[in-house]
ZAMARGU-4260 file (C-alpha; in steps of 0.2 Angstrom, whole numbers, plus 5000, padded with zeros to 4 digits):
<rodrens>
0) 4961/4779/5373 | 4953/4763/5376 | 4965/4747/5378 | 4962/4733/5368 | 4952/4719/5375
5) 4954/4701/5368 | 4942/4689/5365 | 4942/4673/5356 | 4937/4675/5338 | 4922/4665/5340
10) 4916/4673/5356 | 4919/4690/5347 | 4911/4688/5332 | 4895/4679/5341 | 4895/4695/5351
15) 4896/4707/5336 | 4880/4698/5328 | 4871/4699/5345 | 4875/4717/5347 | 4871/4722/5331
20) 4853/4712/5331 | 4851/4722/5346 | 4855/4738/5340 | 4844/4735/5323 | 4830/4730/5334
25) 4829/4745/5342 | 4833/4756/5327 | 4819/4750/5316 | 4807/4764/5320 | 4820/4778/5322
30) 4821/4791/5306 | 4838/4793/5299 | 4847/4808/5305 | 4862/4818/5299 | 4872/4832/5308
35) 4887/4839/5311 | 4895/4851/5323 | 4896/4869/5318 | 4905/4883/5330 | 4893/4899/5329
40) 4909/4911/5333 | 4921/4902/5320 | 4911/4912/5309 | 4903/4928/5307 | 4886/4929/5309
45) 4882/4934/5292 | 4889/4916/5286 | 4878/4907/5296 | 4864/4906/5285 | 4874/4902/5270
50) 4884/4889/5277 | 4866/4880/5286 | 4859/4881/5269 | 4875/4873/5261 | 4875/4859/5275
55) 4857/4854/5269 | 4862/4855/5250 | 4875/4841/5256 | 4862/4834/5265 | 4862/4835/5284
60) 4846/4835/5294 | 4853/4841/5308 | 4866/4855/5314 | 4874/4855/5332 | 4878/4871/5337
65) 4891/4877/5349 | 4898/4891/5356 | 4917/4886/5355 | 4927/4888/5371 | 4912/4892/5380
70) 4897/4881/5380 | 4885/4892/5393 | 4887/4907/5381 | 4869/4901/5377 | 4861/4913/5390
75) 4873/4927/5388 | 4871/4930/5369 | 4852/4926/5367 | 4851/4938/5352 | 4863/4930/5341
80) 4858/4913/5346 | 4839/4915/5342 | 4846/4921/5324 | 4856/4908/5323 | 4838/4895/5326
85) 4831/4905/5313 | 4842/4903/5300 | 4843/4884/5303 | 4824/4883/5300 | 4826/4893/5284
90) 4837/4882/5279 | 4827/4865/5284 | 4838/4860/5298 | 4835/4854/5315 | 4847/4862/5328
95) 4855/4855/5343 | 4863/4865/5357 | 4880/4859/5366 | 4875/4865/5382 | 4889/4856/5394
100) 4906/4855/5392 | 4914/4852/5410 | 4931/4865/5405 | 4926/4876/5392 | 4912/4885/5401
105) 4911/4903/5409 | 4899/4897/5424 | 4905/4905/5439 | 4918/4895/5448 | 4921/4894/5468
110) 4933/4884/5476 | 4917/4876/5488 | 4910/4870/5471 | 4926/4864/5463 | 4933/4846/5459
115) 4946/4840/5470 | 4958/4828/5464 | 4969/4815/5473 | 4983/4826/5479 | 4971/4840/5487
120) 4972/4852/5472 | 4958/4860/5464 | 4953/4856/5445 | 4948/4868/5432 | 4928/4862/5433
125) 4914/4858/5445 | 4910/4843/5458 | 4895/4838/5448 | 4893/4828/5465 | 4888/4840/5476
130) 4871/4841/5477 | 4870/4861/5482 | 4879/4863/5467 | 4867/4855/5458 | 4849/4862/5465
135) 4857/4881/5464 | 4869/4884/5449 | 4867/4869/5439 | 4848/4870/5439 | 4847/4888/5435
140) 4859/4886/5421 | 4850/4871/5415 | 4831/4879/5416 | 4836/4896/5411 | 4843/4891/5392
145) 4827/4880/5392 | 4816/4892/5394 | 4824/4904/5382 | 4824/4891/5366 | 4813/4874/5369
150) 4799/4884/5360 | 4808/4887/5346 | 4804/4876/5331 | 4821/4873/5325 | 4828/4868/5342
155) 4830/4851/5344 | 4839/4846/5360 | 4854/4846/5372 | 4870/4840/5370 | 4882/4835/5383
160) 4899/4837/5380 | 4914/4826/5386 | 4903/4824/5402 | 4916/4817/5413 | 4931/4826/5411
165) 4943/4830/5427 | 4946/4846/5419 | 4967/4853/5424 | 4973/4859/5436 | 4969/4877/5443
170) 4965/4885/5427 | 4960/4882/5410 | 4978/4882/5404 | 4984/4871/5418 | 4990/4852/5415
175) 4981/4836/5419 | 4995/4829/5430 | 5000/4810/5429 | 4989/4797/5429 | 4991/4793/5449
180) 4987/4813/5450 | 4970/4813/5440 | 4960/4802/5453 | 4943/4814/5459 | 4934/4816/5470
185) 4944/4822/5488 | 4933/4836/5492 | 4926/4839/5511 | 4907/4836/5503 | 4915/4820/5495
190) 4922/4814/5510 | 4907/4817/5521 | 4895/4808/5509 | 4907/4795/5510 | 4909/4792/5528
195) 4928/4790/5529 | 4943/4794/5520 | 4942/4789/5503 | 4956/4778/5496 | 4969/4785/5486
200) 4976/4769/5475 | 4969/4756/5465 | 4978/4744/5477 | 4966/4748/5492 | 4953/4735/5497
205) 4941/4748/5498 | 4944/4754/5481 | 4930/4744/5473 | 4917/4750/5484 | 4923/4771/5483
210) 4921/4767/5464 | 4905/4759/5463 | 4900/4774/5473 | 4905/4786/5463 | 4896/4778/5450
215) 4881/4781/5462 | 4885/4798/5462 | 4887/4800/5443 | 4868/4792/5442 | 4861/4807/5454
220) 4869/4820/5444 | 4861/4811/5428 | 4845/4813/5436 | 4845/4828/5441 | 4851/4835/5425
225) 4839/4826/5416 | 4823/4831/5428 | 4830/4849/5428 | 4827/4850/5410 | 4810/4841/5411
230) 4803/4853/5423 | 4804/4864/5408 | 4806/4855/5391 | 4797/4838/5389 | 4799/4837/5372
235) 4818/4836/5366 | 4832/4823/5366 | 4844/4827/5380 | 4860/4818/5373 | 4875/4812/5385
240) 4892/4809/5376 | 4912/4808/5379 | 4925/4802/5370 | 4929/4784/5369 | 4940/4782/5384
245) 4924/4784/5394 | 4922/4765/5393 | 4938/4760/5399 | 4943/4755/5417 | 4958/4769/5418
250) 4941/4783/5416 | 4931/4772/5429 | 4945/4771/5441 | 4949/4790/5437 | 4931/4797/5438
255) 4921/4782/5446 | 4909/4783/5429 | 4899/4768/5426 | 4894/4774/5408 | 4880/4763/5408
260) 4874/4768/5424 | 4875/4786/5420 | 4867/4785/5402 | 4848/4778/5409 | 4842/4797/5413
265) 4846/4802/5394 | 4836/4801/5379 | 4852/4796/5368 | 4870/4792/5373 | 4889/4790/5363
270) 4906/4786/5363 | 4915/4797/5351 | 4930/4792/5341 | 4945/4801/5335 | 4954/4792/5319
275) 4970/4793/5314 | 4970/4795/5297 | 4986/4791/5286 | 4997/4786/5272 | 4996/4766/5277
280) 4984/4757/5266 | 4975/4750/5282 | 4972/4766/5287 | 4954/4767/5283 | 4952/4749/5289
285) 4959/4753/5306 | 4946/4768/5308 | 4930/4755/5303 | 4939/4744/5316 | 4936/4757/5330
290) 4921/4762/5327 | 4915/4744/5326 | 4924/4738/5344 | 4917/4757/5351 | 4901/4755/5346
295) 4901/4737/5353 | 4906/4743/5369 | 4894/4757/5369 | 4880/4744/5366 | 4886/4732/5379
300) 4887/4745/5393 | 4871/4754/5388 | 4860/4739/5384 | 4847/4736/5369 | 4834/4751/5370
305) 4847/4765/5374 | 4848/4775/5358 | 4866/4777/5352 | 4870/4794/5343 | 4888/4790/5332
310) 4900/4805/5332 | 4914/4803/5323 | 4928/4816/5318 | 4929/4821/5300 | 4945/4831/5304
315) 4960/4824/5304 | 4969/4824/5323 | 4986/4820/5315 | 4983/4834/5302 | 4976/4847/5312
320) 4990/4859/5314 | 5000/4854/5302 | 5001/4868/5286 | 4993/4863/5269 | 4975/4857/5267
325) 4971/4840/5275 | 4973/4824/5265 | 4963/4815/5277 | 4950/4808/5278 | 4944/4804/5262
330) 4926/4803/5255 | 4928/4785/5254 | 4935/4783/5272 | 4920/4795/5278 | 4908/4783/5269
335) 4916/4767/5276 | 4914/4772/5294 | 4895/4778/5290 | 4891/4760/5284 | 4899/4751/5297
340) 4890/4762/5310 | 4874/4758/5299 | 4875/4741/5296 | 4878/4741/5318 | 4861/4749/5319
345) 4863/4768/5321 | 4852/4778/5316 | 4859/4793/5319 | 4877/4800/5310 | 4885/4813/5319
350) 4901/4821/5312 | 4916/4834/5318 | 4914/4844/5312 | 4907/4858/5297 | 4916/4873/5305
355) 4927/4873/5321 | 4939/4884/5330 | 4955/4881/5341 | 4951/4874/5357 | 4967/4876/5364
360) 4967/4892/5375 | 4979/4899/5391 | 4972/4905/5405 | 4977/4924/5397 | 4968/4924/5382
365) 4952/4915/5385 | 4944/4930/5392 | 4948/4937/5377 | 4943/4924/5364 | 4928/4917/5372
370) 4911/4925/5365 | 4905/4940/5378 | 4890/4944/5385 | 4889/4962/5375 | 4896/4967/5360
375) 4902/4959/5345 | 4910/4942/5346 | 4928/4936/5341 | 4930/4924/5330 | 4941/4909/5337
380) 4957/4904/5328 | 4955/4892/5311 | 4959/4876/5306 | 4962/4881/5287 | 4956/4866/5275
385) 4955/4854/5289 | 4936/4851/5290 | 4920/4850/5280 | 4917/4869/5277 | 4932/4871/5265
390) 4937/4855/5261 | 4925/4858/5245 | 4931/4843/5236 | 4922/4831/5247 | 4905/4840/5246
395) 4897/4834/5229 | 4901/4814/5234 | 4895/4818/5251 | 4879/4825/5245 | 4877/4812/5232
400) 4879/4797/5247 | 4869/4808/5258 | 4854/4808/5247 | 4857/4789/5243 | 4856/4784/5262
405) 4840/4794/5264 | 4830/4784/5250 | 4837/4767/5258 | 4822/4757/5267 | 4825/4759/5285
</rodrens>
């Protein structure tokens, strides 16, 4: 999570007003979009269209479709995916695809193209800085899925999720390691590109140069990613997101990411939040403060002209694995976050999620739990009564609120 950066009250207020003004100026020409995440393999195929119609009835304009546990399954299951797009079209929803997660994907891994940490261990993700990987496997994957779906009328765009994650050690069930062990990139290709042995500690005199160099490499990945898609699809939105941690100094030291620099190549960006709702009276107010803090930092990082999509969890992380239905967030708590984001100038509210499966897997069960290339797909383990799908007490008030939002002048 982000470290709190103290600012004098007057300075903080002035900065907040300036950033809101910048956001409002940019937002004036943007139509309001309201979306929610949906794991296709959290539900039987026969329930998709019913769920999409319900989402449209509640007031969502778009759905963020995801093959849970394998963000690369779009090219494995084209028939199911095309049916999902048809179902969205019949329900009146546009569909974004979550096309990338650095860990939860079945793209083939070879040690040559995997990320390596400061201790010399391979991480269960790809070295996005490796230009040969980008020009081969990465390009082929992105262009294959664009060719499959970009012409569908319901298709709305591409989401790159948790894009700067370093991956666990070894396999998908591995550990992250201690903070000092999470620093990347130390492969032979990285060392050759840097021209010398990279520093391994933030106290090293060469650390600033090393961080700046990796930030430049992230820009190269971002430009190539956008270029590969645009060679096939020039119309649809390309959206980069990660958790609010991506805005922190720790993330910059660990991965080299400068979110503002990486964001330049994308149409829209966002840093999502997971509020921790509980029984304390200030629970909702804390979530609103968290929202504004992250939006301020995101706007400061990406500048006034970049579209920000604000994604926030409407599943309560504190209750996900507790028995019984979730108590939080309440409708009022959801509304408060929406209002704070709208006043900041956000014109695309994105909620996680409508129907979501369990994201924790092991090296042993991941191959059986993720969607296969052929045959029926297994359902992901559910989170009963934790997300919007089976929290019916939220449906009517949220529908009334979203109808009212759409009537407001831009």
